[in-house]
N, C-alpha and C positions, 0 to 999 in steps of 0.2 A: 745331102741334107736339103730339105725343102726350104724354099724362101717363104717369107711371111706372106707375100702376095699369093703364092701357089697354095699355101696352107689355107688361106681364107677362101680361095676359089674352090678347093676341095671340100671345105666345110659347108660352103653355100650349096654345092652340088648334093652333099649328103643331107642337108637340111631340106632341100627341095624334094629329094626322094622320100625322106621321112614324112613330110607334111602332105605331099601331093600323091603319094602312092600308098605307102604302108599305113599311114594314119587314116586315109580315106577308106582303104580296104577294111581296116579294123573297125572303123565306125559303121561300115555297111554290115559287117558280121554282127556287131553289137546290136544294130537295129533289127536285123533278121532274127537273132536269138531272142530279143525282147518280144518281137511280134509272135514268134512261135510258142513262147512260154505262156502266153495268156496271163491269167491271174496268178500263176505260180512262179513269176519271174524270180522271186528271191530263193526259190528252191531249184532253179535250173542251172545245171553245171555248165552248159554251153554259154549261157548269158554271163555267168561268173567269169569264165575264161575270157570271153570277149571284153568284159569290163576291165579285167586285169591287163589284157594286152593294150587296150586304149590308154590306161594309166601309165604303163611302162613307155609307150611310145611318146606320150606327152612329156614325160620326164626326160626322155632322150632329146626331144625337140628343144626343151628348155636348156639342156646342157650344151647342145651344139650352138644355140643362139648366144649363150653366155661366153662360150669359147671364142666365137666370132667377135663379140663385143670387146672382149679382153685383148684380142689381137689388134682390132681397129683402134681401140682407145686404151692403151696400156696404162696411162697415168690415171684415167678414171677408174680402172680396175684396182689400181694400188690404193687410191683414195677410199674406195668402197671397202676394201679389205682392212684398211687402217681403222675405219669407223667401226667395223664389226669387232675388231680385236680390242677396242678400248672400252 
């Protein structure tokens, strides 16, 4: 079983990979697809796929950050979930 410290370390590594590698690549593809599409960007399948990929990666980044925050501050996470459920 992983220790809390190891889990946080692994999550931070994953976060770094998501933000600094995958998200940057996706944003570059998004920009390229947008530039190539010209005025018809809303009808361009490559642009739509790149847009979706960026959205998914941003959601993944947010989820990893939330998981790290919950591990680092478990009482804060409990208070937040208590507020939501009331």
